[in-house]
TORGUDREN-585105 format. One record per residue (C-alpha): residue in one letter; z negated, y negated, x negated. Coordinates in Angstrom, 2 decimals, m for minus. Example, Ala and Ser with C-alpha at 12.3 -4.5 7.8 and 13.67 -1.06 7.14 Angstrom:
// residues 2
{r "A", {m7.80, 4.50, m12.30}}
{r "S", {m7.14, 1.06, m13.67}}
***
This chain:
// residues 286
{r "X", {m107.36, m90.49, m89.64}}
{r "X", {m107.81, m93.53, m91.98}}
{r "X", {m110.65, m96.20, m92.23}}
{r "X", {m114.23, m96.11, m92.03}}
{r "X", {m116.14, m93.45, m90.08}}
{r "X", {m118.37, m95.11, m87.50}}
{r "X", {m121.75, m95.81, m89.01}}
{r "X", {m120.74, m94.22, m92.28}}
{r "X", {m122.60, m95.69, m95.36}}
{r "X", {m121.61, m95.12, m99.01}}
{r "X", {m124.90, m93.19, m100.53}}
{r "X", {m125.07, m91.93, m104.13}}
{r "X", {m126.86, m88.92, m104.61}}
{r "X", {m129.73, m89.01, m107.38}}
{r "X", {m129.20, m86.51, m110.35}}
{r "X", {m132.68, m85.02, m109.33}}
{r "X", {m131.43, m84.50, m105.83}}
{r "X", {m128.15, m82.52, m106.80}}
{r "X", {m128.18, m78.72, m106.93}}
{r "X", {m126.67, m77.17, m109.82}}
{r "X", {m123.72, m75.86, m108.04}}
{r "X", {m123.10, m78.86, m105.91}}
{r "X", {m119.21, m80.12, m106.11}}
{r "X", {m118.69, m83.21, m104.19}}
{r "X", {m116.30, m86.05, m103.84}}
{r "X", {m117.39, m89.63, m102.80}}
{r "X", {m113.84, m91.42, m101.66}}
{r "X", {m113.43, m94.96, m103.00}}
{r "X", {m110.01, m95.41, m101.54}}
{r "X", {m106.42, m94.94, m102.83}}
{r "X", {m106.99, m92.40, m105.73}}
{r "X", {m110.42, m93.35, m106.64}}
{r "X", {m112.92, m90.62, m106.56}}
{r "X", {m116.27, m90.13, m107.67}}
{r "X", {m116.60, m86.42, m108.51}}
{r "X", {m119.99, m84.84, m108.87}}
{r "X", {m119.22, m81.34, m110.40}}
{r "X", {m122.61, m79.44, m111.20}}
{r "X", {m124.22, m81.74, m113.86}}
{r "X", {m121.04, m83.55, m114.68}}
{r "X", {m119.94, m86.97, m113.08}}
{r "X", {m116.40, m88.30, m113.27}}
{r "X", {m114.51, m91.17, m111.86}}
{r "X", {m110.84, m90.90, m111.16}}
{r "X", {m108.07, m93.74, m111.09}}
{r "X", {m110.57, m96.75, m110.91}}
{r "X", {m108.96, m99.19, m108.28}}
{r "X", {m111.29, m101.84, m107.20}}
{r "X", {m108.90, m104.45, m106.07}}
{r "X", {m109.72, m105.92, m102.51}}
{r "X", {m107.68, m106.19, m99.27}}
{r "X", {m104.81, m108.61, m99.75}}
{r "X", {m104.86, m108.68, m103.54}}
{r "X", {m101.70, m107.02, m105.33}}
{r "X", {m101.46, m104.33, m107.82}}
{r "X", {m99.05, m104.71, m110.86}}
{r "X", {m96.36, m101.89, m111.12}}
{r "X", {m94.43, m103.20, m113.84}}
{r "X", {m90.69, m104.62, m113.91}}
{r "X", {m91.99, m107.41, m111.43}}
{r "X", {m92.90, m104.79, m108.97}}
{r "X", {m96.16, m105.40, m107.05}}
{r "X", {m98.03, m103.89, m104.20}}
{r "X", {m100.33, m105.23, m101.74}}
{r "X", {m103.68, m103.67, m100.83}}
{r "X", {m104.18, m103.32, m97.07}}
{r "X", {m107.70, m101.84, m97.27}}
{r "X", {m111.12, m102.50, m98.80}}
{r "X", {m112.32, m100.34, m101.51}}
{r "X", {m115.60, m98.41, m100.98}}
{r "X", {m116.53, m98.23, m104.51}}
{r "X", {m117.23, m101.09, m107.07}}
{r "X", {m118.19, m100.95, m110.66}}
{r "X", {m121.78, m102.01, m109.90}}
{r "X", {m122.27, m99.03, m107.59}}
{r "X", {m121.24, m96.31, m110.02}}
{r "X", {m123.91, m93.91, m111.57}}
{r "X", {m123.68, m93.09, m115.36}}
{r "X", {m120.37, m91.34, m115.86}}
{r "X", {m119.52, m88.60, m118.20}}
{r "X", {m115.82, m89.67, m118.26}}
{r "X", {m112.77, m91.23, m116.46}}
{r "X", {m109.88, m89.12, m115.44}}
{r "X", {m106.81, m91.36, m115.29}}
{r "X", {m103.57, m89.86, m113.92}}
{r "X", {m101.28, m92.83, m115.33}}
{r "X", {m101.24, m96.45, m115.97}}
{r "X", {m100.38, m98.32, m112.84}}
{r "X", {m102.21, m101.22, m111.28}}
{r "X", {m103.35, m99.21, m108.07}}
{r "X", {m104.82, m96.69, m110.45}}
{r "X", {m106.32, m98.72, m113.14}}
{r "X", {m106.57, m102.43, m112.35}}
{r "X", {m107.78, m105.52, m114.04}}
{r "X", {m111.37, m105.13, m112.47}}
{r "X", {m111.61, m101.71, m114.36}}
{r "X", {m110.43, m103.25, m117.54}}
{r "X", {m112.94, m106.22, m117.33}}
{r "X", {m116.08, m104.16, m115.85}}
{r "X", {m116.18, m100.51, m117.13}}
{r "X", {m117.90, m99.79, m120.21}}
{r "X", {m115.48, m99.71, m123.18}}
{r "X", {m117.08, m96.83, m124.67}}
{r "X", {m116.67, m94.58, m121.58}}
{r "X", {m114.51, m91.54, m122.18}}
{r "X", {m111.20, m91.77, m120.60}}
{r "X", {m109.08, m88.39, m120.34}}
{r "X", {m105.55, m89.36, m119.69}}
{r "X", {m101.80, m89.44, m120.98}}
{r "X", {m100.86, m90.53, m124.55}}
{r "X", {m99.07, m93.55, m122.95}}
{r "X", {m102.02, m94.73, m121.04}}
{r "X", {m104.42, m93.94, m123.77}}
{r "X", {m102.48, m96.57, m125.94}}
{r "X", {m102.64, m99.00, m123.19}}
{r "X", {m106.23, m98.60, m122.75}}
{r "X", {m106.85, m98.72, m126.73}}
{r "X", {m105.20, m102.06, m126.58}}
{r "X", {m107.68, m103.34, m124.11}}
{r "X", {m110.49, m102.32, m126.16}}
{r "X", {m111.39, m98.93, m124.85}}
{r "X", {m112.68, m96.63, m127.75}}
{r "X", {m113.04, m93.18, m126.35}}
{r "X", {m109.66, m92.29, m124.84}}
{r "X", {m108.62, m88.55, m125.00}}
{r "X", {m104.80, m88.35, m124.73}}
{r "X", {m103.54, m84.98, m123.42}}
{r "X", {m99.92, m83.80, m123.36}}
{r "X", {m99.11, m81.04, m120.73}}
{r "X", {m101.46, m78.07, m120.71}}
{r "X", {m103.81, m79.60, m123.39}}
{r "X", {m107.44, m79.47, m122.56}}
{r "X", {m110.38, m81.88, m123.06}}
{r "X", {m114.11, m80.60, m122.50}}
{r "X", {m117.41, m82.16, m121.80}}
{r "X", {m120.65, m80.00, m122.56}}
{r "X", {m124.05, m80.43, m121.16}}
{r "X", {m126.52, m77.57, m121.99}}
{r "X", {m124.79, m74.32, m121.46}}
{r "X", {m122.35, m75.82, m118.75}}
{r "X", {m118.90, m77.16, m119.91}}
{r "X", {m116.29, m79.21, m117.71}}
{r "X", {m112.75, m78.52, m118.87}}
{r "X", {m109.95, m80.62, m117.80}}
{r "X", {m106.33, m79.29, m118.30}}
{r "X", {m103.38, m81.58, m118.09}}
{r "X", {m100.62, m80.75, m115.90}}
{r "X", {m97.29, m82.09, m116.00}}
{r "X", {m95.87, m84.31, m113.34}}
{r "X", {m92.88, m86.22, m112.32}}
{r "X", {m93.48, m89.73, m110.85}}
{r "X", {m89.68, m90.60, m110.10}}
{r "X", {m86.45, m88.88, m109.35}}
{r "X", {m83.65, m89.05, m111.81}}
{r "X", {m83.11, m91.98, m113.88}}
{r "X", {m86.12, m93.76, m112.15}}
{r "X", {m88.55, m91.27, m114.07}}
{r "X", {m87.66, m93.23, m117.32}}
{r "X", {m88.70, m96.60, m115.86}}
{r "X", {m92.19, m95.29, m114.61}}
{r "X", {m95.25, m94.36, m116.48}}
{r "X", {m95.66, m90.91, m117.54}}
{r "X", {m98.13, m89.36, m115.09}}
{r "X", {m100.39, m86.09, m115.17}}
{r "X", {m102.20, m84.01, m112.86}}
{r "X", {m105.36, m82.33, m114.05}}
{r "X", {m107.12, m78.91, m113.57}}
{r "X", {m110.88, m79.37, m113.62}}
{r "X", {m113.10, m76.65, m114.30}}
{r "X", {m116.90, m76.04, m114.21}}
{r "X", {m117.63, m73.25, m116.71}}
{r "X", {m120.92, m71.88, m116.77}}
{r "X", {m122.29, m70.07, m119.84}}
{r "X", {m124.73, m66.99, m119.54}}
{r "X", {m125.81, m63.84, m120.91}}
{r "X", {m122.27, m62.02, m119.62}}
{r "X", {m120.26, m64.94, m121.27}}
{r "X", {m118.63, m67.93, m119.69}}
{r "X", {m117.65, m67.92, m115.89}}
{r "X", {m115.56, m70.42, m114.17}}
{r "X", {m117.85, m71.51, m111.17}}
{r "X", {m115.36, m73.95, m109.69}}
{r "X", {m111.77, m75.05, m110.12}}
{r "X", {m109.93, m77.84, m108.72}}
{r "X", {m106.35, m79.39, m109.01}}
{r "X", {m105.96, m83.20, m108.65}}
{r "X", {m102.12, m83.71, m108.54}}
{r "X", {m101.67, m87.24, m109.76}}
{r "X", {m98.81, m89.32, m108.73}}
{r "X", {m96.18, m86.49, m109.05}}
{r "X", {m93.23, m85.50, m106.76}}
{r "X", {m93.34, m81.69, m105.76}}
{r "X", {m91.62, m79.72, m108.08}}
{r "X", {m91.59, m75.70, m108.39}}
{r "X", {m92.96, m75.73, m111.87}}
{r "X", {m96.33, m76.93, m110.37}}
{r "X", {m96.92, m72.96, m109.59}}
{r "X", {m97.75, m72.79, m113.42}}
{r "X", {m101.18, m74.20, m112.60}}
{r "X", {m102.01, m70.72, m110.85}}
{r "X", {m100.35, m68.76, m113.56}}
{r "X", {m102.10, m70.71, m116.42}}
{r "X", {m105.34, m71.37, m114.81}}
{r "X", {m105.96, m69.33, m111.84}}
{r "X", {m106.78, m69.56, m108.28}}
{r "X", {m108.21, m72.70, m106.96}}
{r "X", {m111.11, m73.92, m104.92}}
{r "X", {m109.40, m77.20, m103.94}}
{r "X", {m106.22, m79.19, m104.22}}
{r "X", {m106.41, m82.84, m103.97}}
{r "X", {m102.73, m84.22, m103.58}}
{r "X", {m101.59, m87.98, m104.10}}
{r "X", {m99.55, m88.22, m100.99}}
{r "X", {m98.14, m91.37, m99.35}}
{r "X", {m94.57, m91.01, m99.81}}
{r "X", {m94.47, m94.15, m102.24}}
{r "X", {m91.46, m96.27, m102.32}}
{r "X", {m90.22, m98.05, m105.48}}
{r "X", {m86.68, m99.49, m105.68}}
{r "X", {m85.92, m97.74, m102.48}}
{r "X", {m86.74, m94.16, m103.77}}
{r "X", {m89.75, m91.93, m103.13}}
{r "X", {m92.02, m91.70, m106.26}}
{r "X", {m95.19, m89.85, m104.78}}
{r "X", {m95.28, m86.85, m102.44}}
{r "X", {m94.75, m87.47, m98.95}}
{r "X", {m96.17, m85.28, m95.82}}
{r "X", {m93.33, m82.64, m96.24}}
{r "X", {m93.78, m82.42, m100.29}}
{r "X", {m97.58, m82.32, m99.69}}
{r "X", {m97.07, m79.43, m97.33}}
{r "X", {m94.75, m77.84, m100.07}}
{r "X", {m97.55, m77.92, m102.55}}
{r "X", {m100.26, m76.48, m100.22}}
{r "X", {m97.76, m73.61, m99.56}}
{r "X", {m96.99, m73.06, m103.30}}
{r "X", {m100.76, m73.22, m104.47}}
{r "X", {m102.58, m71.71, m101.38}}
{r "X", {m105.79, m73.37, m101.76}}
{r "X", {m108.80, m72.73, m99.21}}
{r "X", {m109.49, m76.51, m98.94}}
{r "X", {m106.94, m79.43, m99.49}}
{r "X", {m108.42, m82.86, m99.60}}
{r "X", {m105.50, m85.57, m99.37}}
{r "X", {m105.94, m88.90, m100.93}}
{r "X", {m103.48, m91.78, m101.68}}
{r "X", {m101.66, m92.55, m98.53}}
{r "X", {m102.69, m95.81, m96.92}}
{r "X", {m104.18, m98.27, m99.13}}
{r "X", {m101.15, m100.11, m100.20}}
{r "X", {m97.93, m101.45, m98.44}}
{r "X", {m95.62, m99.08, m100.44}}
{r "X", {m96.87, m96.07, m98.73}}
{r "X", {m94.39, m94.81, m96.31}}
{r "X", {m95.70, m91.51, m95.24}}
{r "X", {m99.22, m91.76, m93.40}}
{r "X", {m101.61, m88.96, m93.53}}
{r "X", {m100.87, m87.60, m90.06}}
{r "X", {m97.28, m86.54, m91.14}}
{r "X", {m98.92, m84.28, m93.62}}
{r "X", {m101.57, m82.86, m91.63}}
{r "X", {m98.78, m82.23, m88.85}}
{r "X", {m96.46, m80.50, m91.14}}
{r "X", {m99.42, m78.29, m92.52}}
{r "X", {m100.24, m77.12, m89.02}}
{r "X", {m96.38, m76.82, m88.03}}
{r "X", {m96.11, m74.25, m91.05}}
{r "X", {m99.44, m72.70, m89.95}}
{r "X", {m100.39, m72.72, m93.76}}
{r "X", {m103.59, m71.34, m95.04}}
{r "X", {m106.87, m72.89, m95.77}}
{r "X", {m108.31, m76.33, m94.27}}
{r "X", {m107.27, m79.85, m94.66}}
{r "X", {m110.48, m81.89, m95.24}}
{r "X", {m109.55, m85.75, m95.27}}
{r "X", {m112.56, m88.10, m96.42}}
{r "X", {m112.81, m91.42, m95.10}}
{r "X", {m113.34, m94.37, m97.51}}
{r "X", {m117.16, m94.35, m98.55}}
{r "X", {m117.69, m90.70, m97.35}}
{r "X", {m119.07, m88.03, m99.65}}
{r "X", {m117.66, m84.43, m98.79}}
{r "X", {m118.18, m81.06, m100.20}}
{r "X", {m115.08, m79.58, m102.48}}
{r "X", {m116.27, m76.15, m101.84}}
{r "X", {m114.68, m73.73, m99.28}}
***
């Protein structure tokens, strides 16, 4: 369930063609997504390295890219902002530093915001767990809430960068007052933990969950959700749609997409799993 769909071509949707209630994702590979949420456009975890190039993970660790990305900086539309889960070379690479506009707002962790400021980025928003950042266009608001994550078990957590997930909400203004028109959760590179159930308690029911999977291995330990943990997350949050990402682009991934799909099916979990091929644009509505 990886690779490009036969005959699939990347197509950017012009602003004039988009309906006000559209919510779509164009998958660039790994955790890179172009999210079109109503009138807002977000890029997530920009990773533009080519097949065979290596992402720097720190402490001398590197990971080799096995696939070609489906998005490059020259293909991007005007962005309202960038959503960065954490500072690792497969989520923000040297191409992103060189090619992305330094004034683009970046919503991320305090640690990553400091790194980006050192690289010349001037509009970072550093969120601690459950803090929010908003973008406004007319009477519509895009609200991003930082969700805590755990990138590594035990002592390894101290060696890995701080990571955040994000609840993204499209809020429509009106005569009757603000209304949440769509709500999604992007997990970031976290392991499954029961406290992630707070997403529902604090923010409310979700329209979609986008889990970072892959069962990534570092120093012999698993540092992102594998198929079983991804199914645990679906069972916990019960979204109508799940769109898995981050599972086959690098050589440190040990849990393929098929393991997650099989585990969800074995448990007969509710909702639909909707994988996206690199370069494909899919709906993020049920």
